[in-house]
C-alpha positions as a Python dict, from the first residue, in 0.01 Angstrom:
ca = {
    (1, 'M'): (0, 0, 0),
    (2, 'K'): (-49, 371, 169),
    (3, 'N'): (-348, 396, 259),
    (4, 'K'): (-578, 661, 194),
    (5, 'T'): (-616, 1002, 392),
    (6, 'K'): (-1030, 963, 476),
    (7, 'A'): (-1233, 1297, 268),
    (8, 'I'): (-1333, 1526, 487),
    (9, 'S'): (-1759, 1573, 487),
    (10, 'R'): (-1815, 1907, 604),
    (11, 'V'): (-1588, 2152, 503),
    (12, 'P'): (-1792, 2480, 495),
    (13, 'Q'): (-1779, 2661, 56),
    (14, 'N'): (-1827, 3024, 248),
    (15, 'R'): (-1853, 3250, 535),
    (16, 'D'): (-2313, 3168, 578),
    (17, 'D'): (-2128, 2791, 637),
    (18, 'A'): (-1876, 2867, 825),
    (19, 'V'): (-2109, 3079, 1075),
    (20, 'F'): (-2345, 2790, 1080),
    (21, 'A'): (-2065, 2482, 1131),
    (22, 'V'): (-1925, 2672, 1467),
    (23, 'G'): (-2242, 2684, 1632),
    (24, 'R'): (-2433, 2397, 1504),
    (25, 'I'): (-2042, 2283, 1701),
    (26, 'G'): (-2156, 2456, 2028),
    (27, 'T'): (-2440, 2288, 1972),
    (28, 'L'): (-2321, 1932, 1935),
    (29, 'R'): (-2061, 2016, 2247),
    (30, 'R'): (-2354, 2126, 2414),
    (31, 'E'): (-2540, 1784, 2317),
    (32, 'I'): (-2249, 1566, 2422),
    (33, 'E'): (-2211, 1800, 2743),
    (34, 'A'): (-2629, 1668, 2856),
    (35, 'H'): (-2472, 1332, 2791),
    (36, 'K'): (-2271, 1242, 3000),
    (37, 'A'): (-2411, 1506, 3234),
    (38, 'K'): (-2749, 1243, 3179),
    (39, 'A'): (-2531, 969, 3233),
    (40, 'A'): (-2269, 1124, 3594),
    (41, 'E'): (-2603, 1144, 3777),
    (42, 'A'): (-2766, 799, 3607),
    (43, 'I'): (-2359, 644, 3773),
    (44, 'R'): (-2444, 851, 4116),
    (45, 'H'): (-2813, 734, 4176),
    (46, 'I'): (-2621, 396, 4103),
    (47, 'G'): (-2351, 381, 4362),
    (48, 'E'): (-2650, 523, 4525),
    (49, 'V'): (-2857, 187, 4530),
    (50, 'L'): (-2533, 0, 4540),
    (51, 'E'): (-2446, 179, 4836),
    (52, 'K'): (-2797, 68, 4980),
    (53, 'E'): (-2777, -284, 4885),
    (54, 'I'): (-2400, -403, 5042),
    (55, 'A'): (-2381, -180, 5338),
    (56, 'E'): (-2586, -452, 5573),
    (57, 'V'): (-2290, -680, 5452),
    (58, 'A'): (-1986, -471, 5463),
    (59, 'S'): (-2058, -418, 5799),
    (60, 'E'): (-2074, -877, 5864),
    (61, 'L'): (-1824, -890, 5625),
    (62, 'A'): (-1636, -641, 5836),
    (63, 'E'): (-1683, -782, 6201),
    (64, 'H'): (-1602, -1159, 6086),
    (65, 'E'): (-1219, -1021, 5971),
    (66, 'K'): (-1216, -842, 6320),
    (67, 'G'): (-1359, -1180, 6441),
    (68, 'L'): (-1146, -1418, 6301),
    (69, 'Q'): (-800, -1173, 6294),
    (70, 'V'): (-882, -1145, 6674),
    (71, 'W'): (-902, -1584, 6709),
    (72, 'C'): (-572, -1632, 6480),
    (73, 'E'): (-392, -1345, 6702),
    (74, 'A'): (-515, -1524, 6942),
    (75, 'N'): (-444, -1874, 6857),
    (76, 'R'): (-97, -1777, 6590),
    (77, 'L'): (100, -1979, 6756),
    (78, 'S'): (-28, -2330, 6743),
    (79, 'L'): (-194, -2213, 6363),
    (80, 'T'): (221, -2112, 6282),
    (81, 'N'): (404, -2359, 6417),
    (82, 'D'): (542, -2181, 6679),
    (83, 'G'): (683, -1916, 6455),
    (84, 'K'): (744, -2139, 6235),
    (85, 'V'): (559, -1915, 5947),
    (86, 'K'): (378, -1673, 5816),
    (87, 'Y'): (13, -1821, 5740),
    (88, 'H'): (-195, -2106, 5794),
    (89, 'E'): (-402, -2290, 5559),
    (90, 'F'): (-794, -2359, 5620),
    (91, 'G'): (-999, -2585, 5444),
    (92, 'T'): (-1210, -2256, 5302),
    (93, 'G'): (-925, -2093, 5270),
    (94, 'R'): (-572, -1891, 5407),
    (95, 'I'): (-472, -1642, 5672),
    (96, 'N'): (-147, -1459, 5649),
    (97, 'W'): (78, -1241, 5879),
    (98, 'R'): (351, -988, 5614),
    (99, 'Q'): (602, -728, 5763),
    (100, 'R'): (547, -400, 5602),
    (101, 'P'): (852, -287, 5488),
    (102, 'P'): (1000, -63, 5694),
    (103, 'K'): (985, 341, 5638),
    (104, 'V'): (1104, 672, 5748),
    (105, 'M'): (931, 962, 5792),
    (106, 'I'): (1098, 1327, 5867),
    (107, 'R'): (937, 1592, 5961),
    (108, 'G'): (1138, 1896, 5968),
    (109, 'A'): (1360, 1860, 5646),
    (110, 'E'): (1491, 2154, 5668),
    (111, 'A'): (1607, 2019, 6074),
    (112, 'V'): (1655, 1686, 5911),
    (113, 'I'): (1926, 1817, 5623),
    (114, 'E'): (2110, 2024, 5898),
    (115, 'A'): (2134, 1786, 6176),
    (116, 'C'): (2249, 1537, 5874),
    (117, 'K'): (2557, 1804, 5721),
    (118, 'R'): (2668, 1768, 6057),
    (119, 'L'): (2696, 1558, 6187),
    (120, 'G'): (2894, 1401, 5829),
    (121, 'L'): (2607, 1133, 5706),
    (122, 'I'): (2610, 1336, 5359),
    (123, 'A'): (2515, 949, 5208),
    (124, 'F'): (2136, 1117, 5386),
    (125, 'I'): (2142, 1383, 5090),
    (126, 'R'): (2077, 1353, 4777),
    (127, 'T'): (2148, 1604, 4510),
    (128, 'K'): (1944, 1701, 4179),
    (129, 'E'): (2091, 1864, 3977),
    (130, 'E'): (1853, 1940, 3666),
    (131, 'L'): (1887, 2193, 3341),
    (132, 'N'): (1673, 2538, 3412),
    (133, 'K'): (1453, 2546, 3073),
    (134, 'D'): (1318, 2847, 3174),
    (135, 'A'): (1642, 2968, 3174),
    (136, 'M'): (1742, 2841, 2841),
    (137, 'L'): (1357, 3044, 2752),
    (138, 'A'): (1460, 3319, 2884),
    (139, 'E'): (1846, 3293, 2672),
    (140, 'P'): (1763, 3180, 2389),
    (141, 'D'): (2111, 3232, 2130),
    (142, 'K'): (2291, 3125, 2457),
    (143, 'A'): (2055, 2840, 2466),
    (144, 'R'): (2117, 2748, 2104),
    (145, 'M'): (2472, 2737, 2124),
    (146, 'I'): (2460, 2420, 2361),
    (147, 'T'): (2550, 2081, 2148),
    (148, 'G'): (2195, 1884, 2234),
    (149, 'V'): (1988, 2251, 2240),
    (150, 'S'): (1701, 2289, 2004),
    (151, 'I'): (1454, 2593, 2098),
    (152, 'S'): (1121, 2603, 1897),
    (153, 'S'): (768, 2618, 1965),
    (154, 'E'): (483, 2358, 2021),
    (155, 'G'): (325, 2466, 1684),
    (156, 'E'): (-51, 2591, 1623),
    (157, 'D'): (-352, 2503, 1775),
    (158, 'F'): (-708, 2585, 1586),
    (159, 'I'): (-925, 2707, 1877),
    (160, 'I'): (-1330, 2735, 1797),
    (161, 'E'): (-1558, 2884, 2006),
    (162, 'P'): (-1843, 2855, 2005),
    (163, 'V'): (-2029, 3140, 2204),
    (164, 'E'): (-2175, 3096, 2495),
    (165, 'L'): (-2460, 3243, 2745),
    (166, 'E'): (-2313, 3295, 3058),
    (167, 'T'): (-2604, 3460, 3262),
    (168, 'S'): (-2439, 3495, 3703),
    (169, 'A'): (-2645, 3175, 3872),
    (170, 'I'): (-2441, 2939, 3600),
    (171, 'K'): (-2054, 3065, 3672),
    (172, 'A'): (-1922, 2915, 3903),
}
């Protein structure tokens, strides 16, 4: 069974109705923005209250975490069975030591690329080939000759721009 398209209930019947609709759209958009601003302010206030309420608890937590780490580092050999494991089970939880994966940091990328070329370390240089879509848009007739390339418009947008009052105080 095919789904039926829902009828559009607010279609202007004449120019006066259309003028009213554009104005009403502006009013409704402003109303939505006002509700969003009110909600954002409530969220900001709740966030401030939360920060105040958990500040002391968070400070105590950080002290316990740092203190436990210091103690565990001092007793690491006994906790890890002379380094055979990288964790220890306490009855109330578990601590782990995890090795971070290695990472490459590069300063002066151009100089590093030149050094790799000089030393013959081409495997360290990645070359990326990609199609230049801007060039294709600049020469669409040539681009269309290529199999797999089509140039088309993205379509058309219908934009409603209700008149807004602008003052120098409101402009950012």
